[in-house]
C-alpha positions as CSV (number, residue, x, y, z in Angstrom):
1,M,87.5,103.2,60.7
2,F,87.2,99.9,62.5
3,V,90.1,99.0,64.8
4,P,90.4,95.4,66.0
5,K,90.1,95.2,69.8
6,A,93.5,93.5,70.3
7,L,95.2,96.2,68.2
8,Y,93.3,98.9,70.2
9,S,94.4,97.4,73.5
10,K,98.0,97.2,72.3
11,L,98.0,100.9,71.1
12,R,96.5,101.9,74.4
13,R,99.2,100.1,76.4
14,N,101.9,101.6,74.3
15,K,100.4,105.1,74.9
16,I,100.4,104.5,78.7
17,V,104.0,103.2,78.7
18,K,105.1,106.3,76.7
19,K,103.2,108.6,79.1
20,Y,104.9,107.3,82.2
21,W,108.2,106.9,80.5
22,H,108.0,110.6,79.8
23,V,107.3,111.2,83.5
24,I,110.5,109.2,84.4
25,N,112.5,111.3,81.9
26,I,111.1,114.5,83.5
27,G,112.0,113.2,86.9
28,I,115.5,112.4,85.9
29,Q,116.0,115.9,84.5
30,N,114.6,117.5,87.6
31,N,116.7,115.4,89.9
32,L,119.9,116.2,87.9
33,T,119.5,119.7,89.3
34,Y,120.1,118.3,92.8
35,R,123.0,116.0,91.9
36,V,125.4,118.0,94.1
37,N,123.0,117.7,97.0
38,F,122.9,113.9,96.4
39,L,126.7,113.8,96.4
40,F,127.0,115.6,99.7
41,R,124.3,113.4,101.2
42,I,126.2,110.2,100.4
43,L,129.5,111.7,101.5
44,F,128.2,112.9,104.8
45,G,126.3,109.6,105.2
46,F,129.7,107.9,105.4
47,I,130.5,109.6,108.7
48,P,127.9,107.7,110.9
49,L,128.8,104.5,108.9
50,L,132.5,104.9,109.7
51,A,131.6,105.5,113.4
52,T,129.5,102.4,113.5
53,I,132.1,100.2,111.8
54,Y,134.9,101.4,114.2
55,L,132.5,100.9,117.2
56,W,132.1,97.3,116.2
57,R,135.8,96.9,115.6
58,A,136.4,98.1,119.2
59,I,133.8,95.6,120.4
60,Y,135.4,92.7,118.6
61,S,138.9,93.8,119.7
62,G,137.9,93.0,123.2
63,K,137.1,89.4,122.3
64,S,139.2,86.4,121.5
65,S,140.4,85.9,117.9
66,G,137.7,84.4,115.7
67,A,134.9,85.5,118.1
68,S,131.5,86.3,116.7
69,V,128.3,88.1,117.8
70,A,125.1,86.4,116.9
71,D,127.0,84.4,114.2
72,Y,128.6,87.5,112.8
73,S,132.3,87.8,112.5
74,L,134.0,91.2,112.3
75,A,134.1,90.8,108.5
76,G,130.4,89.8,108.5
77,M,129.3,92.7,110.7
78,T,131.2,95.1,108.6
79,S,129.7,93.7,105.4
80,Y,126.3,94.0,106.9
81,Y,126.6,97.8,107.4
82,L,128.1,98.2,103.9
83,L,125.1,96.3,102.5
84,V,122.8,98.6,104.6
85,T,124.3,101.6,102.8
86,I,123.9,99.9,99.4
87,V,120.3,98.8,100.0
88,D,119.5,102.3,101.4
89,A,120.8,104.0,98.3
90,L,118.6,101.8,96.1
91,T,115.4,101.9,98.1
92,A,115.2,104.9,100.5
93,V,112.3,107.3,100.0
94,S,113.8,110.7,100.0
95,E,111.3,113.5,100.5
96,D,108.6,111.8,98.4
97,D,106.2,111.6,101.3
98,W,106.8,115.3,102.1
99,Q,106.2,116.2,98.4
100,I,103.0,114.2,98.2
101,A,101.7,115.7,101.4
102,S,102.5,119.2,100.1
103,D,100.7,118.4,96.8
104,I,97.6,117.5,98.8
105,K,97.8,120.4,101.2
106,D,98.5,123.0,98.5
107,G,95.8,121.7,96.2
108,N,98.2,120.7,93.5
109,I,96.6,117.3,93.0
110,S,93.6,118.9,91.3
111,Q,95.5,119.0,88.0
112,F,96.0,115.2,88.2
113,L,92.3,114.6,88.8
114,L,91.5,116.3,85.5
115,K,94.1,114.4,83.4
116,P,94.3,110.7,82.4
117,I,97.1,110.0,84.8
118,D,97.3,107.9,87.9
119,Y,98.8,110.0,90.7
120,M,100.3,106.9,92.5
121,V,102.0,105.7,89.3
122,Y,103.1,109.2,88.6
123,R,104.8,109.4,92.0
124,L,106.2,105.9,91.7
125,C,107.9,107.0,88.4
126,L,109.4,110.0,90.1
127,F,110.6,107.8,93.0
128,F,112.4,105.5,90.7
129,S,113.9,108.4,88.7
130,S,115.3,109.9,91.9
131,R,116.8,106.5,92.9
132,I,118.4,106.3,89.4
133,I,120.1,109.7,89.7
134,Y,121.0,109.2,93.4
135,L,122.7,105.8,92.5
136,A,124.5,107.4,89.5
137,V,125.9,110.1,91.7
138,A,126.7,107.8,94.7
139,I,128.1,104.8,92.9
140,I,131.7,106.1,92.6
141,P,132.2,107.3,96.2
142,L,130.3,104.2,97.4
143,A,132.6,101.9,95.3
144,I,135.7,103.7,96.7
145,F,134.4,103.3,100.3
146,I,133.6,99.6,99.8
147,F,137.0,99.1,98.1
148,S,138.7,100.6,101.2
149,F,137.0,97.9,103.3
150,R,137.3,95.1,100.7
151,R,139.0,92.7,103.0
152,Y,135.9,92.8,105.2
153,F,133.3,92.7,102.4
154,V,131.6,89.3,101.9
155,L,130.5,88.3,98.3
156,P,127.3,86.4,97.7
157,Q,127.7,82.6,97.6
158,D,126.5,82.2,94.0
159,P,124.7,84.1,91.2
160,A,121.3,82.7,92.3
161,T,121.8,84.3,95.7
162,L,122.6,87.6,94.1
163,G,119.5,87.3,91.9
164,L,117.2,86.6,94.9
165,F,118.8,89.5,96.7
166,L,118.1,91.9,93.8
167,L,114.5,90.6,93.6
168,S,114.0,91.3,97.3
169,V,115.6,94.8,97.0
170,I,113.0,95.7,94.3
171,M,110.2,94.6,96.6
172,T,111.9,96.5,99.4
173,A,111.8,99.7,97.3
174,L,108.1,99.1,96.5
175,L,107.2,98.4,100.2
176,Q,109.0,101.6,101.3
177,F,107.3,103.7,98.7
178,F,103.7,102.4,99.3
179,M,104.1,102.8,103.1
180,S,105.4,106.3,102.7
181,Y,102.6,107.1,100.2
182,A,99.9,105.8,102.5
183,M,101.4,107.9,105.4
184,A,101.4,111.0,103.2
185,M,97.7,110.5,102.5
186,L,97.1,111.7,106.1
187,A,97.5,115.2,104.6
188,F,93.8,114.8,103.5
189,W,92.8,114.9,107.2
190,V,95.5,116.7,109.1
191,L,97.4,119.9,108.3
192,E,100.8,118.7,109.4
193,V,102.0,115.1,108.8
194,S,105.6,115.5,109.8
195,T,105.0,113.9,113.2
196,F,103.5,110.8,111.7
197,I,106.3,110.6,109.1
198,F,109.0,110.9,111.8
199,I,107.3,108.2,113.9
200,L,107.2,105.8,110.9
201,F,110.8,106.6,110.2
202,A,111.9,105.8,113.8
203,F,110.1,102.4,113.6
204,E,111.7,101.7,110.2
205,Y,115.2,102.7,111.4
206,I,115.2,100.4,114.4
207,A,112.9,97.6,113.4
208,S,114.1,97.1,109.8
209,G,117.7,96.3,110.8
210,H,119.1,99.6,109.7
211,L,120.6,100.3,113.1
212,F,121.8,96.7,113.9
213,P,121.1,93.2,112.6
214,L,117.8,92.0,114.0
215,N,119.1,88.5,114.9
216,I,121.3,89.9,117.7
217,L,118.0,90.6,119.5
218,P,116.4,88.1,121.8
219,P,114.7,85.3,119.7
220,T,111.2,86.2,121.0
221,L,111.5,89.8,120.1
222,E,113.0,89.0,116.7
223,R,110.1,86.6,115.9
224,V,107.6,89.3,116.9
225,L,109.2,91.8,114.5
226,H,108.9,89.4,111.7
227,F,105.1,89.7,112.0
228,T,105.5,93.3,110.9
229,P,106.7,94.7,107.5
230,F,109.8,96.4,108.9
231,P,112.3,93.5,108.6
232,Y,111.5,93.2,104.9
233,Q,112.6,96.8,104.4
234,M,116.3,96.1,105.1
235,F,117.2,93.0,107.2
236,F,115.6,90.4,105.0
237,P,117.3,91.2,101.6
238,I,120.7,91.5,103.4
239,S,120.2,88.2,105.1
240,I,119.7,86.6,101.7
241,Y,122.9,88.2,100.3
242,M,124.9,87.1,103.3
243,G,123.6,83.5,103.3
244,K,121.9,83.9,106.7
245,T,118.5,83.0,105.1
246,T,118.7,80.0,102.7
247,G,116.6,77.3,101.2
248,N,112.8,77.2,101.9
249,A,113.2,80.1,104.3
250,V,114.1,82.4,101.3
251,V,111.1,81.4,99.3
252,Q,108.8,81.8,102.4
253,G,110.4,85.2,103.1
254,L,109.9,86.4,99.5
255,V,106.3,85.3,99.6
256,I,105.7,87.2,102.9
257,Q,107.5,90.2,101.5
258,A,105.4,90.2,98.4
259,A,102.3,89.9,100.6
260,W,103.4,93.0,102.6
261,V,104.0,94.9,99.3
262,F,100.4,94.0,98.2
263,V,99.0,95.0,101.6
264,A,100.8,98.3,101.6
265,Y,99.6,98.9,98.0
266,L,96.0,98.3,99.0
267,M,96.4,100.6,102.1
268,A,97.8,103.3,99.8
269,R,94.9,103.0,97.3
270,F,92.3,102.9,100.1
271,A,93.7,106.0,101.7
272,W,93.8,107.8,98.4
273,N,90.2,106.9,97.5
274,R,88.9,107.9,101.0
275,G,91.0,111.1,100.9
276,L,89.6,112.2,97.6
277,R,86.1,112.1,99.1
278,K,87.3,114.4,101.8
279,Y,89.3,116.6,99.3
280,A,86.3,116.9,97.0
281,A,84.0,117.9,100.0
282,V,86.4,120.6,101.1
283,G,86.9,121.8,97.5
284,G,83.1,122.1,97.1
């Protein structure tokens, strides 16, 4: 039976969508098993957050009323760390890199090489499914925590700012995933990738703005960091939300962020393709 090319392409696309949607469903069911772990993770995550907030309150208490640090008032600084928690809940890679490295080391990726499934897309679906469950579990305690500090929490200037913030957060999630995926590909060449993962995590934690706002650094050092992908993993989306980055700077930043996502994607694909040659050679 002859099937028109356009209809065949549509049917194939629908089949692919159903296939990866099924992966997301499986990922959601698997992550529901660990919902209690997610709950404790978010609850214990509030402890260092509280310590940081009260540390900054002590710093501001020693200053005159209305004083600011790098253009951050006490309310602005508190909002910054609350937003760090929100963005981290939406975008953080939790054990995905370890699981990918384990699949490679244990030979579990062989099953994916024999099936019509893209391993990167498969892992990306599992990543988003874990974020969905984590957010579903964390949203109530996170909302209670933010409500407790509501007088310090700054709302976005307008709906457009919120939309740009959400767009940047999506690209942040993709950037974090592709960088972690590329790092996990080292498992094709080395037996233990934990050292490399910890080094990357340390750079991300400091240079992304997770530990402190990057614009409290000396201007030269801040400019140097913006030549790396790290500020676009945390600081940039928060700066959009808080109105620190506006106008053409937002458009320019989003273009640069998208470029880093594309570069990280290419690096992940390149590492996978080169790694498969090594993997096939070892398997033979």
